[in-house]
N, CA, C and O of each residue as an XYZ file, in Angstrom:
616
protein
N       0.847     -1.175      0.000
C       0.000      0.000      0.000
C       0.893      1.238      0.000
O       1.835      1.330      0.787
N       0.604      2.160     -0.858
C       1.407      3.375     -0.999
C       1.045      4.373      0.106
O      -0.127      4.700      0.295
N       2.053      4.850      0.827
C       1.849      5.815      1.905
C       1.313      7.125      1.323
O       1.898      7.658      0.380
N       0.215      7.653      1.866
C      -0.341      8.897      1.338
C       0.504     10.131      1.685
O       0.264     11.215      1.152
N       1.485      9.971      2.569
C       2.304     11.098      3.002
C       3.639     11.185      2.262
O       4.057     12.268      1.851
N       4.311     10.030      2.094
C       5.653     10.064      1.480
C       5.773      9.167      0.248
O       6.846      9.102     -0.352
N       4.713      8.482     -0.139
C       4.670      7.609     -1.327
C       5.496      6.330     -1.206
O       5.695      5.633     -2.200
N       5.972      6.017     -0.021
C       6.705      4.764      0.214
C       5.737      3.595      0.014
O       4.556      3.693      0.348
N       6.248      2.495     -0.532
C       5.404      1.335     -0.786
C       5.404      0.323      0.356
O       4.541     -0.553      0.402
N       6.346      0.430      1.265
C       6.425     -0.525      2.371
C       5.715      0.036      3.603
O       5.917      1.188      3.989
N       4.877     -0.812      4.210
C       4.216     -0.434      5.460
C       3.980     -1.691      6.279
O       4.243     -2.806      5.828
N       3.483     -1.495      7.477
C       3.084     -2.655      8.277
C       1.696     -2.391      8.828
O       1.334     -1.255      9.134
N       0.928     -3.465      8.949
C      -0.425     -3.362      9.479
C      -0.329     -3.373     10.995
O       0.236     -4.293     11.586
N      -0.884     -2.348     11.615
C      -0.828     -2.198     13.063
C      -2.087     -2.782     13.718
O      -2.024     -3.334     14.816
N      -3.232     -2.652     13.028
C      -4.496     -3.120     13.592
C      -5.467     -3.437     12.458
O      -5.490     -2.729     11.451
N      -6.263     -4.486     12.607
C      -7.308     -4.839     11.641
C      -8.602     -5.078     12.382
O      -8.625     -5.742     13.419
N      -9.677     -4.535     11.848
C     -11.006     -4.734     12.442
C     -12.039     -4.847     11.346
O     -11.877     -4.312     10.249
N     -13.111     -5.560     11.669
C     -14.222     -5.634     10.731
C     -15.054     -4.365     10.885
O     -15.186     -3.814     11.978
N     -15.610     -3.917      9.757
C     -16.484     -2.756      9.755
C     -17.682     -3.047      8.863
O     -17.666     -4.000      8.085
N     -18.699     -2.243      8.974
C     -19.909     -2.373      8.156
C     -20.421     -3.806      8.140
O     -20.564     -4.422      7.085
N     -20.690     -4.315      9.322
C     -21.278     -5.643      9.491
C     -20.459     -6.749      8.830
O     -21.017     -7.698      8.281
N     -19.156     -6.623      8.885
C     -18.277     -7.667      8.377
C     -18.032     -7.612      6.884
O     -17.341     -8.476      6.344
N     -18.583     -6.614      6.200
C     -18.410     -6.513      4.753
C     -17.124     -5.792      4.376
O     -16.689     -5.854      3.227
N     -16.517     -5.111      5.338
C     -15.321     -4.326      5.087
C     -14.316     -4.588      6.200
O     -14.698     -4.782      7.354
N     -13.037     -4.593      5.856
C     -11.988     -4.696      6.878
C     -11.269     -3.357      6.933
O     -10.793     -2.841      5.922
N     -11.203     -2.811      8.139
C     -10.502     -1.549      8.377
C      -9.110     -1.887      8.885
O      -8.964     -2.630      9.856
N      -8.094     -1.347      8.238
C      -6.715     -1.614      8.649
C      -6.002     -0.309      8.964
O      -6.036      0.640      8.180
N      -5.356     -0.277     10.126
C      -4.463      0.835     10.465
C      -3.079      0.410     10.021
O      -2.611     -0.676     10.365
N      -2.435      1.258      9.266
C      -1.119      0.953      8.730
C      -0.115      1.998      9.183
O      -0.460      3.150      9.443
N       1.141      1.564      9.269
C       2.226      2.490      9.602
C       3.286      2.384      8.523
O       3.760      1.295      8.198
N       3.650      3.531      7.975
C       4.679      3.586      6.941
C       6.029      3.255      7.573
O       6.365      3.770      8.639
N       6.796      2.395      6.912
C       8.118      2.022      7.446
C       9.142      3.125      7.224
O      10.209      3.112      7.837
N       8.832      4.071      6.359
C       9.768      5.157      6.080
C       9.519      6.383      6.968
O      10.400      6.789      7.726
N       8.312      6.974      6.875
C       8.050      8.216      7.619
C       7.397      7.973      8.975
O       7.274      8.899      9.777
N       6.975      6.733      9.240
C       6.392      6.309     10.516
C       4.989      6.869     10.775
O       4.451      6.694     11.868
N       4.398      7.531      9.794
C       3.052      8.058      9.984
C       2.041      6.946      9.768
O       2.301      5.977      9.055
N       0.879      7.104     10.401
C      -0.164      6.086     10.313
C      -1.313      6.566      9.450
O      -1.605      7.760      9.375
N      -1.958      5.611      8.799
C      -3.123      5.919      7.979
C      -4.048      4.708      7.973
O      -3.649      3.606      8.350
N      -5.272      4.923      7.547
C      -6.287      3.882      7.557
C      -6.669      3.500      6.134
O      -6.822      4.359      5.265
N      -6.821      2.204      5.911
C      -7.323      1.718      4.626
C      -8.534      0.834      4.889
O      -8.699      0.287      5.980
N      -9.370      0.705      3.878
C     -10.544     -0.159      3.962
C     -10.489     -1.147      2.812
O     -10.205     -0.775      1.674
N     -10.758     -2.397      3.112
C     -10.759     -3.433      2.088
C     -12.138     -4.054      2.029
O     -12.764     -4.321      3.055
N     -12.604     -4.281      0.803
C     -13.882     -4.967      0.625
C     -13.732     -5.939     -0.527
O     -12.879     -5.755     -1.395
N     -14.546     -6.957     -0.537
C     -14.519     -7.945     -1.594
C     -14.957     -7.271     -2.888
O     -15.953     -6.549     -2.921
N     -14.210     -7.514     -3.938
C     -14.595     -6.962     -5.235
C     -15.667     -7.877     -5.815
O     -15.416     -9.029     -6.169
N     -16.845     -7.329     -5.893
C     -17.955     -8.120     -6.387
C     -18.201     -7.785     -7.845
O     -17.900     -6.686     -8.310
N     -18.746     -8.744     -8.544
C     -19.033     -8.539     -9.952
C     -20.324     -7.730    -10.054
O     -21.396     -8.174     -9.641
N     -20.190     -6.546    -10.610
C     -21.345     -5.680    -10.766
C     -21.712     -5.586    -12.242
O     -20.854     -5.733    -13.112
N     -22.985     -5.343    -12.517
C     -23.409     -5.307    -13.918
C     -22.879     -4.088    -14.673
O     -22.466     -3.094    -14.077
N     -22.904     -4.193    -15.968
C     -22.597     -3.064    -16.846
C     -23.865     -2.215    -16.913
O     -24.972     -2.741    -17.031
N     -23.690     -0.896    -16.838
C     -24.831      0.015    -16.864
C     -25.093      0.444    -18.305
O     -24.194      0.915    -19.002
N     -26.353      0.270    -18.741
C     -26.755      0.688    -20.080
C     -27.429      2.054    -19.943
O     -28.484      2.180    -19.323
N     -26.803      3.069    -20.530
C     -27.286      4.439    -20.443
C     -28.468      4.661    -21.391
O     -28.745      3.826    -22.251
N     -29.165      5.800    -21.228
C     -30.324      6.128    -22.070
C     -29.992      6.094    -23.556
O     -30.810      5.665    -24.370
N     -28.788      6.546    -23.910
C     -28.403      6.611    -25.321
C     -27.802      5.298    -25.848
O     -27.336      5.237    -26.985
N     -27.818      4.250    -25.009
C     -27.323      2.950    -25.434
C     -25.869      2.672    -25.092
O     -25.407      1.538    -25.217
N     -25.134      3.715    -24.654
C     -23.740      3.486    -24.253
C     -23.715      2.568    -23.041
O     -24.668      2.506    -22.264
N     -22.612      1.865    -22.900
C     -22.433      0.976    -21.755
C     -21.197      1.410    -20.986
O     -20.179      1.776    -21.574
N     -21.300      1.365    -19.662
C     -20.145      1.678    -18.821
C     -20.209      0.858    -17.548
O     -21.262      0.341    -17.175
N     -19.086      0.749    -16.898
C     -19.009     -0.024    -15.664
C     -19.828      0.634    -14.567
O     -19.940      1.858    -14.503
N     -20.395     -0.194    -13.710
C     -21.120      0.318    -12.551
C     -20.146      1.112    -11.686
O     -19.019      0.674    -11.455
N     -20.574      2.265    -11.216
C     -19.719      3.125    -10.403
C     -20.492      3.611     -9.182
O     -21.330      4.508     -9.283
N     -20.205      3.014     -8.034
C     -20.864      3.396     -6.782
C     -20.629      4.872     -6.479
O     -21.480      5.533     -5.883
N     -19.471      5.386     -6.891
C     -19.134      6.787     -6.663
C     -20.136      7.738     -7.304
O     -20.409      8.811     -6.766
N     -20.685      7.349     -8.455
C     -21.679      8.198     -9.120
C     -22.973      8.250     -8.307
O     -23.614      9.297     -8.217
N     -23.345      7.135     -7.728
C     -24.539      7.109     -6.884
C     -24.321      8.017     -5.677
O     -25.170      8.844     -5.343
N     -23.167      7.848     -5.030
C     -22.851      8.682     -3.864
C     -22.824     10.164     -4.221
O     -23.358     10.994     -3.485
N     -22.215     10.489     -5.331
C     -22.108     11.877     -5.755
C     -23.492     12.501     -5.971
O     -23.766     13.604     -5.499
N     -24.342     11.792     -6.676
C     -25.699     12.286     -6.927
C     -26.494     12.452     -5.650
O     -27.222     13.430     -5.481
N     -26.351     11.487     -4.750
C     -27.084     11.564     -3.484
C     -26.555     12.705     -2.617
O     -27.331     13.408     -1.971
N     -25.241     12.886     -2.605
C     -24.657     13.978     -1.809
C     -25.103     15.338     -2.325
O     -25.386     16.240     -1.537
N     -25.167     15.491     -3.642
C     -25.644     16.755     -4.216
C     -27.087     17.011     -3.811
O     -27.444     18.129     -3.440
N     -27.910     15.980     -3.883
C     -29.322     16.128     -3.524
C     -29.494     16.448     -2.041
O     -30.440     17.135     -1.656
N     -28.581     15.950     -1.213
C     -28.686     16.125      0.240
C     -27.908     17.330      0.767
O     -27.858     17.562      1.975
N     -27.300     18.098     -0.146
C     -26.521     19.268      0.269
C     -27.366     20.208      1.110
O     -28.515     20.497      0.775
N     -26.786     20.682      2.208
C     -27.425     21.630      3.126
C     -28.699     21.081      3.750
O     -29.598     21.837      4.119
N     -28.769     19.773      3.862
C     -29.871     19.089      4.534
C     -29.290     18.380      5.752
O     -28.102     18.057      5.767
N     -30.105     18.136      6.768
C     -29.589     17.495      7.996
C     -29.450     15.982      7.847
O     -30.066     15.214      8.586
N     -28.635     15.571      6.887
C     -28.453     14.142      6.617
C     -26.967     13.835      6.727
O     -26.143     14.480      6.079
N     -26.635     12.865      7.535
C     -25.232     12.524      7.759
C     -24.650     11.781      6.555
O     -25.361     11.129      5.791
N     -23.349     11.904      6.423
C     -22.643     11.170      5.371
C     -22.832      9.673      5.579
O     -22.949      8.915      4.616
N     -22.859      9.253      6.834
C     -23.049      7.825      7.135
C     -24.402      7.332      6.612
O     -24.498      6.212      6.110
N     -25.432      8.147      6.723
C     -26.763      7.758      6.237
C     -26.765      7.648      4.716
O     -27.386      6.745      4.154
N     -26.070      8.566      4.053
C     -25.977      8.528      2.596
C     -25.193      7.293      2.150
O     -25.582      6.607      1.204
N     -24.089      7.021      2.840
C     -23.270      5.833      2.518
C     -24.078      4.554      2.716
O     -24.007      3.638      1.896
N     -24.840      4.491      3.796
C     -25.650      3.303      4.063
C     -26.696      3.109      2.965
O     -26.952      1.982      2.542
N     -27.294      4.202      2.508
C     -28.278      4.120      1.422
C     -27.611      3.623      0.145
O     -28.170      2.784     -0.561
N     -26.425      4.134     -0.155
C     -25.686      3.692     -1.344
C     -25.333      2.209     -1.231
O     -25.380      1.480     -2.222
N     -24.982      1.766     -0.030
C     -24.694      0.342      0.195
C     -25.916     -0.509     -0.109
O     -25.805     -1.556     -0.747
N     -27.093     -0.060      0.351
C     -28.327     -0.826      0.108
C     -28.635     -0.889     -1.384
O     -29.045     -1.931     -1.895
N     -28.438      0.227     -2.078
C     -28.685      0.254     -3.523
C     -27.750     -0.729     -4.228
O     -28.186     -1.542     -5.044
N     -26.460     -0.644     -3.902
C     -25.479     -1.531     -4.528
C     -25.816     -2.989     -4.258
O     -25.698     -3.829     -5.150
N     -26.231     -3.293     -3.044
C     -26.565     -4.676     -2.675
C     -27.777     -5.173     -3.473
O     -27.779     -6.301     -3.966
N     -28.802     -4.330     -3.596
C     -29.988     -4.733     -4.367
C     -29.632     -4.974     -5.838
O     -30.147     -5.901     -6.464
N     -28.757     -4.140     -6.377
C     -28.346     -4.308     -7.771
C     -27.579     -5.617     -7.950
O     -27.787     -6.334     -8.929
N     -26.693     -5.926     -7.003
C     -25.952     -7.195     -7.067
C     -26.903     -8.381     -6.974
O     -26.733     -9.381     -7.672
N     -27.906     -8.263     -6.104
C     -28.845     -9.369     -5.897
C     -29.707     -9.635     -7.125
O     -30.258    -10.726     -7.271
N     -29.827     -8.644     -8.013
C     -30.587     -8.855     -9.248
C     -29.898     -9.897    -10.124
O     -30.556    -10.595    -10.895
N     -28.571    -10.001    -10.005
C     -27.812    -11.018    -10.726
C     -27.737    -10.816    -12.227
O     -27.437    -11.758    -12.961
N     -28.000     -9.619    -12.692
C     -27.964     -9.330    -14.126
C     -26.555     -8.946    -14.561
O     -25.782     -8.402    -13.773
N     -26.225     -9.231    -15.817
C     -24.924     -8.813    -16.345
C     -24.991     -7.373    -16.859
O     -23.971     -6.691    -16.954
N     -26.209     -6.919    -17.190
C     -26.437     -5.544    -17.618
C     -27.660     -4.999    -16.897
O     -28.599     -5.735    -16.592
N     -27.636     -3.693    -16.628
C     -28.769     -3.056    -15.958
C     -28.990     -1.677    -16.575
O     -28.036     -0.949    -16.852
N     -30.239     -1.333    -16.782
C     -30.573     -0.021    -17.335
C     -30.304      1.056    -16.282
O     -30.569      0.853    -15.097
N     -29.780      2.196    -16.719
C     -29.473      3.285    -15.786
C     -30.736      3.767    -15.061
O     -30.657      4.227    -13.922
N     -31.894      3.666    -15.714
C     -33.135      4.116    -15.075
C     -33.473      3.261    -13.848
O     -34.083      3.756    -12.901
N     -33.085      1.995    -13.861
C     -33.327      1.120    -12.702
C     -32.521      1.632    -11.508
O     -33.019      1.668    -10.383
N     -31.279      2.024    -11.764
C     -30.442      2.567    -10.695
C     -31.042      3.879    -10.196
O     -31.121      4.116     -8.991
N     -31.463      4.726    -11.133
C     -32.083      6.001    -10.754
C     -33.307      5.806     -9.876
O     -33.505      6.543     -8.910
N     -34.125      4.821    -10.204
C     -35.328      4.542     -9.401
C     -34.953      4.036     -8.004
O     -35.619      4.363     -7.022
N     -33.892      3.244     -7.924
C     -33.425      2.778     -6.613
C     -32.952      3.961     -5.760
O     -33.228      4.018     -4.562
N     -32.244      4.897     -6.384
C     -31.792      6.096     -5.672
C     -33.007      6.889     -5.205
O     -33.031      7.378     -4.076
N     -34.010      7.020     -6.060
C     -35.227      7.759     -5.706
C     -35.912      7.127     -4.489
O     -36.363      7.839     -3.592
N     -35.990      5.789     -4.456
C     -36.612      5.101     -3.315
C     -35.881      5.440     -2.015
O     -36.503      5.756     -1.001
N     -34.565      5.369     -2.065
C     -33.770      5.646     -0.858
C     -33.922      7.104     -0.414
O     -34.102      7.380      0.772
N     -33.848      8.023     -1.360
C     -33.973      9.442     -1.002
C     -35.371      9.768     -0.496
O     -35.533     10.626      0.371
N     -36.371      9.097     -1.026
C     -37.748      9.320     -0.579
C     -37.874      9.002      0.913
O     -38.573      9.699      1.649
N     -37.193      7.949      1.346
C     -37.231      7.563      2.761
C     -36.309      8.433      3.614
O     -36.575      8.666      4.794
N     -35.226      8.909      3.007
C     -34.214      9.659      3.736
C     -34.631     11.107      3.992
O     -34.561     11.586      5.124
N     -35.066     11.802      2.938
C     -35.384     13.220      3.063
C     -36.184     13.645      1.835
O     -35.728     13.472      0.705
N     -37.366     14.197      2.052
C     -38.231     14.519      0.919
C     -37.715     15.689      0.087
O     -37.956     15.740     -1.119
N     -37.013     16.624      0.711
C     -36.436     17.731     -0.061
C     -35.341     17.193     -0.979
O     -35.269     17.565     -2.150
N     -34.496     16.322     -0.448
C     -33.439     15.713     -1.263
C     -34.062     14.885     -2.390
O     -33.558     14.867     -3.513
N     -35.158     14.208     -2.075
C     -35.867     13.420     -3.080
C     -36.330     14.307     -4.238
O     -36.122     13.968     -5.403
N     -36.957     15.443     -3.917
C     -37.461     16.343     -4.958
C     -36.305     16.938     -5.763
O     -36.406     17.096     -6.980
N     -35.215     17.264     -5.084
C     -34.045     17.788     -5.800
C     -33.543     16.769     -6.827
O     -33.311     17.101     -7.989
N     -33.382     15.537     -6.379
C     -32.886     14.490     -7.276
C     -33.888     14.240     -8.399
O     -33.507     14.120     -9.563
N     -35.169     14.163     -8.046
C     -36.211     13.892     -9.037
C     -36.245     14.969    -10.116
O     -36.455     14.662    -11.290
N     -36.043     16.221     -9.734
C     -36.107     17.305    -10.714
C     -35.020     17.165    -11.781
O     -35.237     17.523    -12.939
N     -33.871     16.654    -11.401
C     -32.788     16.433    -12.363
C     -32.982     15.096    -13.069
O     -32.899     15.022    -14.295
N     -33.241     14.042    -12.302
C     -33.355     12.694    -12.858
C     -34.515     12.573    -13.845
O     -34.374     11.989    -14.919
N     -35.653     13.130    -13.467
C     -36.836     13.022    -14.328
C     -36.911     14.150    -15.353
O     -37.846     14.220    -16.150
N     -35.926     15.018    -15.319
C     -35.811     16.102    -16.292
C     -37.110     16.896    -16.421
O     -37.671     17.008    -17.511
N     -37.582     17.443    -15.306
C     -38.792     18.251    -15.335
C     -38.640     19.364    -16.361
O     -37.642     20.084    -16.370
N     -39.638     19.496    -17.222
C     -39.589     20.498    -18.292
C     -40.195     21.837    -17.848
O     -39.841     22.893    -18.372
N     -41.109     21.776    -16.880
C     -41.745     23.016    -16.439
C     -42.221     22.889    -14.997
O     -42.091     21.834    -14.376
N     -42.770     23.970    -14.483
C     -43.212     24.029    -13.088
C     -44.367     23.056    -12.825
O     -44.519     22.571    -11.704
N     -45.171     22.772    -13.834
C     -46.306     21.860    -13.650
C     -45.837     20.454    -13.285
O     -46.405     19.818    -12.396
N     -44.805     19.971    -13.967
C     -44.272     18.648    -13.628
C     -43.722     18.647    -12.204
O     -43.903     17.683    -11.461
N     -43.060     19.721    -11.836
C     -42.494     19.852    -10.496
C     -43.621     19.843     -9.461
O     -43.527     19.162     -8.440
N     -44.686     20.602     -9.731
C     -45.818     20.677     -8.799
C     -46.530     19.324     -8.680
O     -46.976     18.952     -7.595
N     -46.635     18.593     -9.785
C     -47.259     17.269     -9.735
C     -46.496     16.353     -8.780
O     -47.100     15.611     -8.007
N     -45.160     16.411     -8.839
C     -44.326     15.588     -7.951
C     -44.539     15.997     -6.492
O     -44.640     15.140     -5.614
N     -44.608     17.297     -6.239
C     -44.835     17.790     -4.873
C     -46.212     17.376     -4.358
O     -46.353     16.997     -3.195
N     -47.227     17.448     -5.220
C     -48.585     17.034     -4.818
C     -48.609     15.554     -4.457
O     -49.247     15.152     -3.484
N     -47.896     14.734     -5.264
C     -47.839     13.301     -4.976
C     -47.192     13.056     -3.608
O     -47.662     12.221     -2.835
N     -46.106     13.791     -3.314
C     -45.439     13.660     -2.018
C     -46.367     14.070     -0.883
O     -46.442     13.391      0.141
N     -47.070     15.175     -1.063
C     -47.998     15.654     -0.033
C     -49.105     14.632      0.207
O     -49.489     14.392      1.351
N     -49.619     14.031     -0.863
C     -50.672     13.023     -0.731
C     -50.155     11.797      0.021
O     -50.855     11.263      0.881
N     -48.948     11.348     -0.290
C     -48.369     10.203      0.395
C     -48.187     10.509      1.878
O     -48.381      9.638      2.726
N     -47.819     11.723      2.181
C     -47.618     12.129      3.581
C     -48.959     12.094      4.334
O     -49.017     11.648      5.480
N     -50.041     12.567      3.683
C     -51.366     12.552      4.312
C     -51.874     11.129      4.524
O     -52.560     10.840      5.504
N     -51.524     10.246      3.587
C     -51.998      8.858      3.654
C     -51.338      8.054      4.767
O     -51.831      6.988      5.138
N     -50.242      8.550      5.295
C     -49.522      7.791      6.338
C     -50.268      7.799      7.608
O     -49.816      7.214      8.592
């Protein structure tokens, strides 16, 4: 592992612990050159499907894109990074459980919408306005009315 401080390639593991319900291993490392410590996380590399975009292009699944979109939607909202990460983990897990070699990008978008709907309704509307490409205020208002109705029905 390359030291983030001095770029040395040699280090030693000082401590290892399981994290995220055993799905990740957290390792504390010490650089043999500069003696500074840093943390790394290891997870099993799972086979994820290829994402088929609206225009037909294909690209590798990227959890970072899900996180980025969710973080933008949750900006300036009282939502912890841990809650966003947990939601992204659930989305990734559901996608893996589908067992498909290819997945439409809209399926991922809908999964993100489900998570944001439960997490924060303002973040949900923010994401929906971009994801669903609202063309005018009427589409935006329809989405808000649907949210208000769901809230009353609870």
